[in-house]
C-alpha positions in Angstrom: 6.2 -25.7 17.0 5.9 -25.2 20.7 2.9 -22.9 20.1 1.2 -25.5 18.1 1.7 -28.2 20.7 0.6 -25.8 23.5 -2.6 -25.1 21.6 -3.4 -28.8 21.6 -4.3 -28.9 17.9 -3.2 -31.0 15.0 -0.1 -29.8 13.3 -1.7 -30.3 9.9 -4.4 -27.9 10.8 -1.9 -25.1 11.6 0.1 -25.8 8.5 -3.0 -25.6 6.4 -3.9 -22.2 8.1 -0.3 -20.9 7.5 -0.5 -21.9 3.9 -3.9 -20.3 3.4 -2.7 -17.1 5.0 0.5 -17.1 2.9 -1.5 -17.6 -0.3 -4.0 -14.8 0.7 -1.1 -12.3 1.4 0.5 -13.2 -2.0 -2.8 -12.6 -3.8 -3.4 -9.3 -2.0 0.1 -8.2 -2.9 -0.5 -9.0 -6.6 -3.8 -7.1 -6.5 -2.2 -4.1 -4.9 0.6 -4.1 -7.6 -2.1 -4.1 -10.3 -4.0 -1.3 -8.5 -0.8 0.7 -8.1 0.2 0.2 -11.7 -3.2 1.5 -12.8 -2.7 4.6 -10.6 0.7 5.2 -12.1 -0.5 4.8 -15.6 -3.5 7.2 -15.0 -1.1 9.8 -13.5 1.3 9.6 -16.4 -1.6 9.8 -18.9 -2.9 13.0 -17.2 0.5 14.5 -17.2 0.9 13.8 -20.9 -2.6 15.4 -21.5 -1.5 18.5 -19.5 -4.0 17.9 -16.8 -1.6 17.1 -13.9 0.6 19.4 -11.8 4.4 19.2 -11.8 6.3 18.1 -8.7 7.6 21.7 -8.2 4.0 23.0 -8.1 3.0 20.4 -5.6 6.1 21.0 -3.4 5.4 24.7 -3.4 1.7 24.2 -2.5 2.6 21.9 0.4 5.4 24.2 1.6 2.9 27.0 1.8 0.5 24.7 3.7 3.2 23.6 6.1 4.1 27.3 6.7 0.4 28.2 7.5 0.2 25.3 9.9 3.5 26.2 11.6 2.3 29.8 12.1 -1.1 28.9 13.4 0.4 26.5 16.0 
C-alpha cells in the first residue's frame, strides 16, 4: 500500500489494474494449457502412427551432438 500512496493515485485504480493483470495471467495460463495439451496429443498420435522417434533414439542423437560440441570446443 505504501507504493500506491507514494504514486499519488487512487487505490481503486491500482486494485483495478491488479485485478486486470491477474485475470490476464489466468487466461494466458489456460490458453497455454490448451496449446500444450494439443502438442501432447499430436505427439502421441504420431507415435501411435509410427511417425515419431523413441526417447532412446532422441537421447542417442543428442548424446552424439553433445560429444561433437565437446570435441570442437
